[in-house]
N, C-alpha and C positions, 0 to 999 in steps of 0.2 A: 504494500500500500504506500503510495507516495504522499508526501506532505502537501497540505493545501496552503497556498499563499493567501494571506489576507489582502483584500483590495486596498490600494493606496487611497487614503481618505482625501488627500489634496490633489486636485486636478492640476494640470500644467499651468492653466490660467491662474489658479490660486497661488501657486508657488511663485510665479513671475510677479504677480501683483503684490505679494507679501514682500519680496525683495525691493520693489519700487517704493512701497509704503515705508519701509525701514530706512530708506535713504533720505537724508535731509537736503542734499544738494542735487539729487537726481542720480540716475544710473544709466550707463551706456549699454547698448546691446552686447558689446564685447564682454563687459563685466557680467551681464546676465548669463551669457553662454558659459563663462568660466565657473560661476557660482552654482548654476543649475545642472550643468553637464548636457544641456539640450543643444541641438544643432542651431546654427545661425538662422537657418530657414524656419525652424520651429519657433524660435524667439521672435522673429519678424512677424510671423503669423499671429502669435499670441498677443504681441504688442499692438498690432493692427486691430484685433478684436477688442482689446481693452480701450483703445482710443475711440473706436466706434461706439462703445458703451458709455463713454464719457468718464471713465474711471481714472484715466491718466491723460497727461498732455505732454507734448514735446516742446521744450523751450529752446533747444538747439538740435541740429540734425543728429539723430541717433542718441539723444540724451532725454530721458523720460523722468517725469515726476508725477506724484499723485495730483489729481485735479482738484 
């Protein structure tokens, strides 16, 4: 019998959003890829979704902060 893995409670979007919220000065997509281990493409997709939801904003190209 194989071990059953528990589902991850945090979605990719929640993980990225949490990192952005914790940053006072904003966070770059490069930093997000390093901290999360997600690919650059995945980070860009998640960041785009968060921007469309109005949860984050970009104040410089590639630098994001909570809205």
